[in-house]
PAZAPA-4460 file (N, C-alpha, C; in steps of 0.05 Angstrom, whole numbers, plus 32768, in hexadecimal, padded with zeros to 4 digits):
% residues 339
    n_x    n_y    n_z   ca_x   ca_y   ca_z    c_x    c_y    c_z   seq   type   mol
   89B2   8679   86E4   8998   867F   86D8   8998   8674   86BB     1      M     A
   8981   8668   86B4   897F   865C   8699   8970   866F   8686     2      D     A
   896D   8688   868E   895F   869C   867D   8973   86B2   8678     3      V     A
   8974   86BB   865F   8986   86D1   8658   8978   86EC   865D     4      N     A
   897D   86F7   8675   896F   870F   867D   897D   8728   8672     5      W     A
   8978   872D   8658   8981   8745   864B   8971   875D   8656     6      T     A
   897B   8775   864F   896C   878C   8657   8950   878C   864B     7      E     A
   894E   8783   8632   8933   8781   8625   8921   876F   8634     8      E     A
   892B   8757   863D   891B   8744   864C   8913   8750   8667     9      A     A
   8924   875E   8674   891E   876A   868E   890A   8781   868B    10      M     A
   890C   8790   8675   88F9   87A6   8671   88DD   879C   866D    11      K     A
   88DA   8783   8664   88BF   8777   8662   88B3   8772   867D    12      A     A
   88C3   8773   8692   88BA   8770   86AD   88B8   878A   86BC    13      R     A
   88BC   87A0   86AE   88BB   87BB   86B9   88A2   87C9   86AF    14      L     A
   8893   87D5   86C1   887C   87E5   86BA   8880   8801   86C4    15      V     A
   8885   8813   86B2   888A   882F   86BA   886F   883D   86BF    16      R     A
   8870   884F   86D2   8857   885E   86D9   884B   886B   86C0    17      Y     A
   885D   8876   86AF   8853   8884   8697   8846   8872   8683    18      A     A
   884C   8857   8685   8842   8844   8671   882A   8835   867C    19      D     A
   8821   883B   8694   8809   882D   869F   87F1   8831   868D    20      L     A
   87E3   881C   8688   87CA   881D   8677   87B2   881B   8689    21      V     A
   87A3   8831   868B   878C   8832   869E   8773   8825   8692    22      P     A
   8761   881C   86A3   8746   8814   869B   8733   8825   86AB    23      C     A
   8721   8832   869E   870D   8843   86AC   86F2   8836   86AD    24      R     A
   86F1   881C   86A4   86D7   880D   86A5   86DC   87F3   86B4    25      T     A
   86ED   87F3   86C8   86F6   87DA   86D5   86E0   87CD   86E5    26      A     A
   86CE   87DD   86F2   86BC   87D1   8705   86A0   87DB   8702    27      F     A
   868E   87CE   8710   8671   87D3   870D   8669   87EF   8714    28      I     A
   8679   87FD   8724   8672   8818   872D   867D   882E   871B    29      D     A
   8687   8826   8703   8696   8838   86F2   8685   8850   86E9    30      T     A
   866B   884E   86E9   8659   8864   86E1   864B   8871   86F9    31      R     A
   864F   8867   8710   8642   8872   8728   864E   888E   872E    32      T     A
   863E   88A2   8731   8649   88BD   8737   865C   88BC   874F    33      P     A
   8673   88C9   874B   8688   88C9   875F   869E   88B5   8759    34      G     A
   8698   88A2   8747   86AC   888C   8741   86B4   888C   8723    35      S     A
   86AB   889F   8714   86AF   889E   86F7   86CB   88A5   86EE    36      T     A
   86DB   88B2   86FF   86F5   88BB   86F7   870C   88A9   8700    37      E     A
   8706   8893   870C   871C   8882   8716   8728   8871   86FF    38      K     A
   8742   886C   8702   8751   885B   86EF   875C   8843   86FE    39      E     A
   8758   882C   86F2   8762   8813   86FF   8778   8808   86ED    40      N     A
   878D   87FC   86FB   87A3   87F1   86ED   87A8   87D4   86F7    41      F     A
   87AD   87C2   86E4   87B6   87A7   86EB   87D3   87A4   86E2    42      T     A
   87E6   87A4   86F5   8802   87A4   86EE   880D   8787   86EC    43      I     A
   8807   8777   8700   8810   875B   8700   87F8   8749   8708    44      I     A
   87F2   8735   86F7   87DD   8722   86FE   87C2   872A   86F3    45      G     A
   87AF   8719   86F7   8794   871D   86EB   8785   8733   86F8    46      A     A
   878A   8738   8712   877B   874C   8721   875E   8744   8725    47      G     A
   874D   8758   872B   8731   8753   8730   871F   8765   871E    48      V     A
   872A   8770   870A   871A   8781   86F8   8703   8771   86EC    49      S     A
   86EC   877E   86E8   86D5   8771   86DC   86D2   8778   86BE    50      E     A
   86E5   8787   86B3   86E3   8790   8698   86F6   8782   8685    51      S     A
   86EC   877B   866E   86FD   876F   8659   8711   8783   864E    52      A     A
   870D   879D   8654   871F   87B2   864A   8738   87B5   865C    53      D     A
   8739   87A7   8672   8750   87AA   8685   8769   87A0   8679    54      Q     A
   877E   87B0   8677   8798   87A8   866D   87A9   879C   8684    55      H     A
   87B5   8785   867F   87C7   8778   8692   87E4   877B   8688    56      V     A
   87F5   8788   8698   8810   878E   868F   8822   8775   8690    57      H     A
   8821   8766   86A6   8832   874E   86A9   881F   8737   86B2    58      I     A
   881D   8723   86A1   880A   870D   86A7   8816   86F6   86B8    59      T     A
   8831   86F5   86BA   883E   86E0   86C9   8833   86DE   86E6    60      E     A
   882E   86C5   86EF   8825   86C1   870A   883B   86C7   871E    61      R     A
   8834   86D5   8733   8848   86DC   8748   8840   86D2   8764    62      H     A
   8827   86C7   8766   881D   86C0   8781   880E   86D7   878E    63      G     A
   880D   86EE   8781   87FE   8705   8789   87F9   8716   8770    64      F     A
   87E8   872A   8772   87E2   873C   875C   87EB   8758   8764    65      N     A
   87F4   8767   8750   87FB   8783   8754   87E9   8794   8742    66      I     A
   87DE   87A9   874E   87CD   87BB   873F   87D1   87D8   8749    67      G     A
   87BF   87E9   8740   87C1   8805   8749   87A6   8813   8743    68      A     A
   87A3   882A   8750   878B   883B   874B   8794   8857   874A    69      A     A
   8789   8867   8738   878F   8883   8736   8775   8893   8735    70      R     A
   8772   88A6   8747   8759   88B4   874A   875D   88D1   8751    71      Q     A
   874B   88E2   8748   874C   88FF   874F   873E   8904   876A    72      P     A
   873F   891C   8773   8732   8925   878B   8714   891D   878B    73      F     A
   870B   8911   87A1   86EF   890A   87A4   86E6   88F1   8796    74      G     A
   86F7   88E4   8786   86EF   88CC   8778   86EE   88B4   878B    75      C     A
   86DA   88A3   8788   86D4   888E   879B   86D6   8873   878D    76      V     A
   86E2   885F   879B   86E0   8843   8793   86CC   8836   87A7    77      N     A
   86B7   882C   879C   869F   8824   87AD   86A5   880D   87C0    78      S     A
   8693   8809   87D3   8697   87F5   87E8   8696   87D9   87DC    79      Q     A
   86AB   87C9   87E4   86AE   87AE   87D9   86BD   879D   87EC    80      H     A
   86BD   8783   87E7   86CC   8770   87F8   86DD   875E   87E6    81      S     A
   86F4   8754   87F1   8705   8742   87E3   8708   8728   87F2    82      H     A
   870F   8713   87E3   8714   86F8   87EF   8731   86F5   87F6    83      D     A
   8743   8706   87EC   875F   8705   87F3   8768   8720   87FC    84      T     A
   8781   8722   8806   878B   873A   8811   878B   8751   87FC    85      A     A
   8785   8769   8806   8786   8781   87F5   8797   8796   8804    86      E     A
   87AE   879D   87F8   87C1   87B0   8805   87C2   87C9   87F4    87      V     A
   87C2   87E0   8802   87C4   87FA   87F5   87DF   8807   87FD    88      F     A
   87EF   880E   87EA   8807   881E   87EF   8803   8839   87E2    89      V     A
   8803   884E   87F3   87FD   8869   87E8   8815   8875   87DB    90      V     A
   8814   8879   87C1   882A   8886   87B3   8826   88A5   87B4    91      H     A
   880D   88AE   87B0   8808   88CB   87B1   87EB   88CF   87B9    92      S     A
   87E7   88E6   87C6   87CC   88EE   87CF   87C5   88E4   87EA    93      G     A
   87AF   88EF   87F4   87A3   88E6   880E   8789   88D7   8808    94      R     A
   8784   88C1   8817   876E   88AF   8811   8760   88A8   882A    95      W     A
   8746   88A3   8827   8736   8898   883D   872C   887C   8835    96      R     A
   872F   8869   8848   8724   884E   8844   870C   884B   8856    97      L     A
   86F3   884E   884C   86DB   884A   885D   86D3   882D   885E    98      P     A
   86C8   8824   8874   86C2   8808   8879   86A4   8804   887D    99      F     A
   869B   87EC   8876   867F   87E5   8879   8670   87E8   885F   100      G     A
   865A   87D9   885B   864C   87DA   8841   8642   87F6   8839   101      P     A
   863C   8807   884D   8633   8822   8847   8646   8836   8854   102      N     A
   865F   882F   8858   8673   8841   8864   866D   8848   8881   103      K     A
   865E   8837   888F   8655   883E   88AA   8667   8834   88C0   104      E     A
   867C   8825   88B9   868C   8818   88CE   86A7   8825   88D4   105      D     A
   86A9   883F   88CD   86C2   884D   88D2   86D4   884E   88BA   106      G     A
   86EA   885C   88BD   86FD   885F   88A6   8719   8864   88B0   107      S     A
   872C   8862   889E   8748   8868   88A4   8752   8879   888D   108      I     A
   8763   888D   8894   876F   889E   8880   878D   8897   887D   109      E     A
   8796   8898   8864   87B2   8891   885E   87BD   88A5   884A   110      I     A
   87D8   88AA   884C   87E4   88BD   883A   87FE   88B2   882E   111      G     A
   880D   88C2   881F   8824   88B9   8811   8838   88A9   8822   112      P     A
   883F   8891   8819   8852   887F   8827   8844   886D   883B   113      G     A
   882B   8871   8841   881C   8860   8854   8813   8846   8845   114      D     A
   880E   8832   8856   8805   8818   884B   87ED   880F   885C   115      V     A
   87D9   8804   884F   87C2   87F8   885D   87BC   87DD   8850   116      A     A
   87B7   87C9   8860   87AF   87AF   8857   8793   87A9   8862   117      S     A
   877F   87A7   8851   8764   87A4   885A   875D   8786   885C   118      V     A
   8752   877D   8873   874C   8761   8876   8738   8757   8861   119      P     A
   8739   873D   885C   8726   8731   8849   870A   8731   8856   120      I     A
   86F6   872D   8845   86DB   8729   884D   86D0   873F   885E   121      H     A
   86D4   8758   8855   86C7   876F   8861   86C6   8785   884B   122      M     A
   86B2   8797   884E   86AF   87AC   883A   86C2   87C3   8840   123      F     A
   86CE   87CC   882A   86DF   87E3   882A   86DC   87F2   8810   124      R     A
   86E3   880C   8810   86E5   881B   87F7   86FD   882D   87FA   125      G     A
   8702   883E   87E6   8717   8853   87EA   8710   886B   87DA   126      F     A
   8716   8882   87E5   8710   889C   87D8   8727   88AF   87DB   127      E     A
   872B   88C0   87C7   8740   88D3   87C6   8737   88EC   87D5   128      K     A
   8747   88F6   87E9   873F   890B   87FA   8749   8927   87F2   129      L     A
   8760   8928   87E6   876C   8943   87E1   876C   894A   87C4   130      D     A
   8773   8962   87BE   8773   896C   87A2   8788   895D   8792   131      E     A
   8784   895C   8778   8797   894F   8766   8792   8931   8762   132      G     A
   87A3   8925   8753   87A1   8908   874D   87B2   88F9   8761   133      I     A
   87A7   88E2   876B   87B5   88D1   877D   87B8   88B5   8771   134      G     A
   87CD   88A7   877B   87D3   888D   8770   87D8   8879   8786   135      F     A
   87CA   8862   8785   87CD   884C   8798   87D9   8834   878A   136      L     A
   87EF   8829   8795   87FA   8810   878D   87ED   87FA   879E   137      F     A
   87E3   87E5   8791   87D4   87D1   87A0   87E0   87B5   879C   138      T     A
   87DC   87A4   87B1   87E4   8788   87B0   87CC   8777   87B8   139      V     A
   87C5   8764   87A8   87B0   8751   87AF   87BC   8735   87B3   140      L     A
   87B2   8727   87C6   87BD   870D   87CC   87B5   86F7   87B8   141      G     A
   87C7   86E4   87B4   87C3   86CC   87A4   87C3   86D2   8785   142      E     A
   87C8   86BD   8776   87C7   86C0   8758   87AB   86C6   874F   143      D     A
   8797   86B9   875B   877B   86BE   8755   876D   86CB   876C   144      D     A
   876B   86E6   876C   875F   86F3   8783   8741   86F2   8784   145      P     A
   8735   86E3   8771   8717   86E1   8771   870A   86F9   8766   146      G     A
   86F1   86FC   876C   86E2   8713   8761   86D9   8725   8779   147      K     A
   86D3   873E   8772   86CB   8751   8786   86AE   874C   878E   148      V     A
   86A9   874E   87A8   868D   874E   87B2   8685   876A   87B9   149      T     A
   8671   8774   87AB   8668   8790   87AE   8653   8793   87C3   150      W     A
   8653   87A9   87D1   863D   87AF   87E4   8623   87B2   87D5   151      A     A
   860D   87AB   87E2   85F3   87AB   87D4   85ED   87C6   87C6   152      P     A
   85F3   87DC   87D3   85ED   87F6   87C8   85FC   87FC   87AE   153      A     A
   8614   87EF   87AB   8624   87F3   8793   8616   87E7   877B   154      V     A
   860B   87CF   877E   85FB   87C2   8769   85E4   87D3   8760   155      F     A
   85D6   87DE   8774   85BE   87EF   876E   85C6   8807   875E   156      E     A
   85DB   8815   8767   85E4   882D   8758   85ED   8827   873C   157      A     A
   85FC   8811   8739   8606   880A   871F   85F0   8803   870C   158      A     A
   85DC   87F5   8716   85C5   87EE   8705   85B7   8806   86F9   159      S     A
   85B6   881B   8709   85A9   8834   8700   85B8   8840   86E8   160      E     A
   85D1   8839   86E5   85E2   8844   86D0   85E8   882F   86BA   161      H     A
   85D9   8819   86BA   85DA   8806   86A4   85F0   87F0   86A7   162      G     A
   85FD   87EE   86BE   8612   87DB   86C2   8609   87C4   86D4   163      L     A
   860E   87AB   86CB   8608   8794   86DB   8620   8780   86D9   164      K     A
   8620   876D   86EB   8635   8758   86EB   8629   873E   86E3   165      L     A
   8638   8730   86D1   8631   8714   86CB   863D   8702   86E1   166      A     A
   8632   86EB   86E4   863E   86D8   86F6   865B   86D2   86EE   167      K     A
   866D   86D2   8700   8689   86CF   86FA   8698   86E9   86FA   168      G     A
   8688   8700   86FB   8695   871A   86FF   869A   872A   86E6   169      G     A
   868D   8723   86CF   8691   8734   86B7   867D   874A   86B6   170      R     A
   8687   8762   86B0   8676   877A   86B0   8665   877B   8696   171      L     A
   864B   8780   869A   8639   8781   8683   862D   879D   8682   172      I     A
   8630   87AA   866A   8625   87C5   8665   860B   87C2   8657   173      D     A
   85F4   87C4   8665   85DA   87C0   8658   85D3   87D7   8646   174      T     A
   85E0   87EE   864A   85DA   8805   8638   85E4   8801   861C   175      S     A
   85F6   87EE   8618   8601   87E8   85FD   85F4   87CF   85F1   176      R     A
   85E0   87C4   85FF   85D1   87AD   85F4   85DE   8793   85FA   177      G     A
   85F3   8792   860A   8601   8779   860F   85EF   8765   861E   178      E     A
   85DE   876F   862F   85CE   875E   8640   85B8   8751   862F   179      Y     A
   85AC   8760   861D   8596   8756   860D   85A0   8745   85F6   180      T     A
   85B8   874A   85EC   85C2   873C   85D5   85D0   8722   85DC   181      L     A
   85D8   871E   85F5   85E6   8706   85FC   85D7   86F7   8612   182      E     A
   85DC   86DD   8612   85D0   86CC   8626   85E1   86CE   8640   183      D     A
   85DA   86E0   8651   85EA   86E7   8668   85DB   86E1   8682   184      V     A
   85E8   86D2   8694   85DC   86CE   86AE   85E9   86E2   86C1   185      E     A
   85D8   86F4   86CC   85E3   8709   86DD   85E8   8700   86F9   186      L     A
   85FD   870C   8705   8603   8707   8721   85EE   8715   8732   187      A     A
   85E7   8709   8748   85D3   8715   875A   85E2   8729   876C   188      E     A
   85D3   873E   8773   85DE   8752   8786   85E3   8744   87A1   189      A     A
   85F7   874E   87AF   85FE   8744   87C9   85E6   8747   87DC   190      T     A
   85DC   8731   87E6   85C5   8732   87F8   85CC   873C   8813   191      G     A
   85B7   8744   8822   85BB   874F   883D   85C8   873B   884F   192      A     A
   85C1   8721   884D   85CD   870D   885E   85EB   8709   8858   193      D     A
   85F1   8709   883E   860E   8706   8837   861E   871E   883F   194      A     A
   8612   8736   883C   8620   874E   8843   8625   874F   8861   195      A     A
   8612   8745   8871   8615   8746   888E   862C   8734   8898   196      S     A
   8633   8720   8887   8649   870F   888F   8665   871C   888B   197      E     A
   8666   8731   887B   867F   873F   8875   8682   8756   8889   198      L     A
   8689   874E   88A1   8689   8762   88B7   86A4   8770   88BA   199      K     A
   86A2   8789   88C1   86BA   8799   88C6   86C5   8794   88E2   200      T     A
   86DE   878D   88E5   86E9   878A   8900   86E8   87A4   890F   201      P     A
   86EB   87A4   8929   86EC   87BD   8939   8702   87CF   892F   202      P     A
   86FE   87E9   8931   8712   87FC   8927   872D   87F9   8934   203      M     A
   872E   87F1   894D   8748   87ED   8959   8758   87D6   894B   204      E     A
   8749   87C2   8941   8756   87AD   8931   875E   87B7   8915   205      K     A
   874D   87C8   890A   8752   87D3   88EF   876C   87E4   88EF   206      M     A
   8771   87F1   8906   8789   8802   8907   87A3   87F1   8906   207      R     A
   87A0   87D7   890D   87B7   87C5   890A   87BE   87BF   88ED   208      E     A
   87AC   87C8   88DB   87AF   87C2   88BF   87BD   87D9   88B0   209      C     A
   87C6   87ED   88BE   87D2   8805   88B2   87EE   8809   88BC   210      V     A
   8801   880F   88AB   881C   8817   88B2   8821   8832   88A5   211      A     A
   8825   8847   88B6   882C   8861   88AB   8849   8862   88A3   212      S     A
   8850   8874   8891   886B   8876   8887   887F   887B   889F   213      A     A
   8876   888A   88B3   8887   8890   88CA   888B   8877   88DC   214      E     A
   8879   8864   88DA   887B   884C   88EB   888B   8835   88DF   215      D     A
   8895   8839   88C6   88A4   8824   88B9   88C1   8826   88C2   216      M     A
   88C9   8815   88D5   88E3   8816   88E2   88F7   8803   88D4   217      I     A
   890E   880D   88CD   8923   87FD   88C0   892B   87E6   88D2   218      A     A
   892E   87CE   88C6   8936   87B6   88D4   8954   87B3   88D1   219      N     A
   8964   87B6   88E7   8981   87B3   88E5   898A   8797   88DE   220      P     A
   8978   8783   88E1   897E   8767   88DB   8979   8761   88BD   221      R     A
   896E   8774   88AE   8969   876E   8892   8984   8767   8884   222      S     A
   8984   8753   8874   899D   874C   8865   89A5   8761   8851   223      P     A
   8993   8774   884B   899A   878A   8838   89A5   87A2   8847   224      L     A
   89A2   87A3   8861   89AA   87BB   8870   89C8   87C0   886E   225      A     A
   89CF   87D9   8868   89EC   87E1   8867   89EC   8800   8868   226      S     A
   8A03   880C   8865   8A04   8829   8866   89F2   8835   8850   227      E     A
   89DE   8845   8859   89CD   8852   8846   89B6   8841   883C   228      G     A
   89B4   8828   8845   899E   8815   883C   898F   880B   8854   229      V     A
   8975   8810   8854   8963   8807   8869   894C   87F7   885D   230      D     A
   8944   87E1   886A   892C   87D2   8862   891A   87CF   8879   231      E     A
   8901   87D8   8876   88EE   87D7   888C   88D8   87C3   8885   232      A     A
   88CF   87B3   8898   88B8   87A2   8894   889F   87B2   8895   233      G     A
   888C   87AC   8883   8872   87BA   8883   885C   87A6   8887   234      V     A
   885B   8792   8876   8848   877B   887A   885A   8762   887D   235      I     A
   885A   8757   8895   8869   873F   889A   8857   872C   88AA   236      T     A
   884A   8719   889C   8837   8707   88AA   8842   86F7   88C1   237      P     A
   885C   86EF   88BE   8869   86DF   88D3   8887   86E5   88D2   238      T     A
   8895   86DE   88E7   88B2   86E1   88E6   88BE   86D3   88CE   239      A     A
   88D1   86E0   88C1   88DB   86D6   88A7   88F7   86CB   88A9   240      T     A
   88FF   86BC   8894   8919   86B1   8893   892F   86C5   888E   241      G     A
   8928   86DD   8885   893C   86F2   8881   893C   8707   8897   242      D     A
   8933   86FF   88AF   8937   870F   88C6   8923   8725   88CD   243      G     A
   890A   8722   88C4   88F6   8736   88CA   88E1   872A   88DD   244      F     A
   88DB   8739   88F3   88C6   8730   8905   88AB   8736   88F9   245      P     A
   8896   8729   8903   887B   872E   88F9   8874   874B   88FE   246      A     A
   8864   8757   88EC   885A   8772   88EF   8869   8786   88DE   247      G     A
   8863   87A0   88E0   884E   87AC   88F1   8832   87A3   88E8   248      P     A
   882E   879C   88CE   8815   8790   88C5   881A   8772   88C2   249      I     A
   880D   8762   88D2   880F   8745   88D0   87F6   8739   88C5   250      A     A
   87DF   8744   88CF   87C5   873B   88C5   87BC   8721   88D1   251      G     A
   87A2   871E   88D5   8797   8705   88DE   8789   86F6   88C7   252      W     A
   878F   86FF   88AE   8785   86F3   8895   879E   86EE   8884   253      W     A
   879D   86DC   8871   87B5   86D5   8861   87BD   86EB   884E   254      P     A
   87D8   86EF   884B   87E3   8701   8837   87F1   86F1   8821   255      H     A
   8804   86E0   8829   8813   86D1   8816   882A   86E0   880A   256      G     A
   8831   86F8   8815   8847   8708   880C   8850   871A   8822   257      F     A
   8868   8725   8820   8872   8739   8832   8874   8753   8822   258      N     A
   8872   876A   8831   8876   8784   8826   888C   8792   8836   259      L     A
   88A0   879C   8829   88B6   87AA   8836   88B9   87C6   882A   260      R     A
   88C5   87D8   883A   88CD   87F2   882E   88EB   87F4   882E   261      R     A
   88F7   87F8   8817   8914   87FB   8813   891B   8818   8810   262      L     A
   892D   8822   8821   8936   883E   881F   8954   883F   881A   263      T     A
   895C   884F   8807   8979   8851   8800   8980   886F   87FD   264      M     A
   8996   8877   880A   89A0   8892   8807   89B0   8894   87ED   265      T     A
   89B8   88AD   87E6   89C7   88B1   87CD   89E0   88A0   87CD   266      T     A
   89E4   8892   87B7   89FC   8882   87B3   89FC   8867   87C1   267      G     A
   89E8   8862   87D2   89E7   8848   87E0   89E1   8831   87CD   268      A     A
   89EB   8819   87D3   89E7   8803   87C1   89E3   87E9   87D1   269      Y     A
   89D6   87D6   87C3   89D4   87BB   87CD   89E1   87A9   87B8   270      V     A
   89F5   8799   87C0   8A03   8789   87AC   89F2   8773   87A0   271      P     A
   89FC   8766   878B   89ED   8751   877E   89E4   873B   8791   272      L     A
   89CB   8734   8790   89C0   871F   87A1   89A8   8713   8792   273      H     A
   89A2   86FA   8799   898C   86EC   878C   8978   86E3   87A2   274      A     A
   895F   86E0   8799   894A   86D7   87AC   893B   86BF   87A0   275      R     A
   8931   86AF   87B2   8921   8697   87A9   8904   869E   87A8   276      S     A
   88FC   86B6   87B0   88E0   86BF   87AF   88DC   86D4   8799   277      E     A
   88C3   86D6   8791   88BB   86EC   877F   88C0   8706   878D   278      V     A
   88CA   871A   877E   88D0   8735   8789   88C6   874A   8775   279      E     A
   88B5   875C   877E   88AB   8772   876E   88B2   878C   877B   280      V     A
   88BD   879E   876C   88C6   87B9   8776   88B3   87CE   876C   281      L     A
   88AB   87E0   877E   889B   87F8   8776   88AA   8810   8782   282      F     A
   88B3   8822   8771   88C2   8839   877A   88AE   884F   8783   283      V     A
   88B1   8856   879C   889F   886B   87A7   88AB   8887   87A4   284      H     A
   88C4   888A   87AA   88D2   88A4   87A7   88EE   889F   879C   285      E     A
   88F7   88B2   878C   8913   88B1   8783   8918   889F   876B   286      G     A
   8931   8896   8769   893A   8887   8752   8949   886E   875C   287      T     A
   8944   8857   874F   8951   883E   8757   895D   8831   873E   288      L     A
   8977   882B   873F   8984   881B   872A   8983   87FE   8733   289      E     A
   8978   87ED   8722   8978   87D0   8727   898B   87C4   8712   290      V     A
   89A0   87B7   871B   89B4   87AC   8708   89B7   878E   870B   291      S     A
   89C1   8782   86F6   89C7   8765   86F6   89DE   8762   86E2   292      W     A
   89E8   874A   86DE   8A00   8746   86CE   89FE   8751   86B2   293      D     A
   89E6   8750   86A7   89E3   8757   868B   89D8   8773   8686   294      Q     A
   89D3   8783   869B   89C9   879D   8696   89BF   87AB   86AF   295      G     A
   89B0   87C1   86AB   89A5   87D0   86C1   898D   87DF   86B8   296      A     A
   897B   87E4   86CA   8962   87F3   86C5   8961   8809   86DA   297      I     A
   895A   8822   86D1   8955   8838   86E3   8937   883B   86E7   298      I     A
   892E   8839   8700   8912   883B   8706   890D   8857   8713   299      M     A
   88F6   8863   870D   88EE   887C   8719   88D5   8878   8729   300      G     A
   88CC   888D   8736   88B4   888C   8748   889C   8882   8738   301      A     A
   888E   886F   8743   8876   8863   8737   887C   884B   8725   302      G     A
   8895   8845   8720   889C   882E   870F   889B   8814   871F   303      D     A
   8894   87FE   8712   8892   87E3   871E   88A4   87CF   870E   304      T     A
   88B3   87BF   871D   88C4   87AA   8710   88C0   8790   871E   305      L     A
   88BD   877B   870E   88BC   875F   8718   88D8   8753   8713   306      S     A
   88E6   874C   8729   8901   8741   8727   88FF   8723   8724   307      V     A
   890B   8717   8710   890A   86FA   870D   8915   86EB   8725   308      P     A
   8907   86D6   872D   8910   86C5   8743   892C   86BA   873D   309      V     A
   893E   86BD   8750   8959   86B1   874D   896D   86C2   873E   310      G     A
   8964   86DA   8733   8977   86EB   8724   8988   86FB   8737   311      L     A
   89A2   86F9   8736   89B3   870B   8746   89B0   8728   873D   312      P     A
   89A9   8739   874F   89A4   8755   8748   89AC   8767   875F   313      H     A
   89B3   8780   8759   89BB   8793   876D   89AB   87AD   876A   314      G     A
   89AC   87BE   877F   899E   87D7   877F   89B2   87EE   8784   315      F     A
   89AD   8805   8779   89BC   881D   877E   89AB   8836   877B   316      R     A
   89AF   8848   878E   89A1   8862   878B   89B4   8875   877D   317      N     A
   89AE   887C   8764   89C0   888C   8754   89B8   88AA   8754   318      T     A
   89A3   88B1   8763   899A   88CC   8763   89A4   88DB   877C   319      A     A
   899E   88F5   877D   89A7   8906   8793   8993   8908   87AA   320      S     A
   897E   88F9   87A9   896A   88F8   87BE   8966   88DB   87C7   321      V     A
   895B   88D8   87DF   8956   88BD   87E9   8942   88AE   87D6   322      D     A
   8945   8894   87D6   8933   8883   87C7   8923   8872   87DA   323      M     A
   8909   8870   87D5   88F8   885E   87E5   88E8   884C   87D1   324      K     A
   88E9   8833   87D6   88DA   8820   87C5   88CC   880C   87D7   325      A     A
   88B5   8803   87CF   88A6   87ED   87DD   88AC   87D4   87CD   326      F     A
   88B1   87BE   87DC   88B9   87A5   87D1   88A5   8790   87DA   327      V     A
   8899   8782   87C7   8887   876B   87CD   8897   8752   87C9   328      V     A
   8899   8741   87DE   88A7   8728   87DC   8894   8711   87E1   329      R     A
   8895   86FD   87D0   8882   86E7   87D2   8886   86D6   87EA   330      G     A
   8870   86CB   87F4   8870   86B9   880B   886E   86C7   8826   331      G     A
   8866   86B9   883A   8864   86C4   8855   887F   86C8   8862   332      D     A
   8893   86B7   885A   88AD   86B8   8867   88C4   86B7   8853   333      S     A
   88CA   86CD   8846   88E1   86CD   8833   88FB   86C5   8841   334      P     A
   890C   86B7   8831   8925   86AE   883C   893B   86C2   8837   335      G     A
   8953   86BB   8840   896A   86CD   883D   8972   86CE   881F   336      M     A
   897A   86E6   8816   8984   86E9   87FB   89A0   86DC   87F9   337      P     A
   89A8   86D5   87E2   89C3   86CA   87DD   89D4   86DF   87CF   338      I     A
   89E8   86E9   87DD   89F9   86FE   87D2   8A10   86F1   87C2   339      F     A
***
C-alpha cells in the first residue's frame, strides 16, 4: 500500500451513528403533513438529496452511494421513483413499503435485519409502522444515482406548502422569496403519461426483492467462513468469484454491488486479508473490531466504515454477544480475498 493508513486516516473513513448529521429539508415533501419529522443522511457519495443543506460525510466515489433515513412512528417518505437500485436495510423499527403513484399497487412490510431492494422505474415510498424512532440504512446504485422522480400528487401537496423543484433537482422554497428573487426555471410535475410508464411489477415478483433476516443462510463456501464466522449472501446479482451463488435477491435490474451479512460469535476472528473491491461495513448488532498493521477501530451498532481497497485488514468480535454486520462489496462479482 502506498498510503500510510494511520488510525487518524482510517477514522476519516468511519461514520459513527452518534455523529451522523441529519437533514430535515432534503426533499420536496419536507413540509407535507406526515413527512415533516423525517431525517435524511448522506453517508457516502452525493446521494439524491434536493437540498443544499444536506451534509455529505464521505465524498469519495465508491461506485454506489450509502445513505440512511430516521423516522418516528407514522412518518412517511412520499411516493417516488429512482433510476438506479435502492436498497433498504432495516436497522430498527418496522416499516411498510407501499407501491404505485398513489400507494394502490400493494405493499411489503419489513423489520429489523430484513433487506428490500426496490426495482428501478417504479413508485415506492416508506413509512414507519411502530412506536419509537426507526433507522434505515440505504444503498443506491452508481456514483451518480440521478434525481428522484416524484409521483404527481407529491408535487401538488408540496406546492401547497411553498416548495417547488428547479430543473436539475434543486429544492426551491417560495415562502422565503427564493423563487421571485432568482431567475429559476422550475421542473414540471410528473405527467400522467410519464407516471403510467413507471409500472409496479406483480406482487409475486416484488416478493423476490425481499430477504428476511431468517432467510439469510450462511454460505459454507465463503472464504471468510470459519469457527464462529458466517457470511450470508443477501444481494448477489450473479454467481461470484468468491463462491456465492446468485440470490436470494438477484434482481432483474442492475445493482453494481453485492450485499452480504457477516455474523461472528464472541471471540471469533477473520485474519488479515485484502480485497480488490470497495468494501463498506455497517454494524447492525454488537461490536466489531477492524484491525490492520497500524491500528484498530472498534465499531458499534449503527456505525459505518469504508475499508480502503487493497488494505490488509482483519475482524474480531470482542464483545460477549454475537455481532452482525452488513457488508457492501463493489461490483456484481467480487473476487477472492487475499489472506
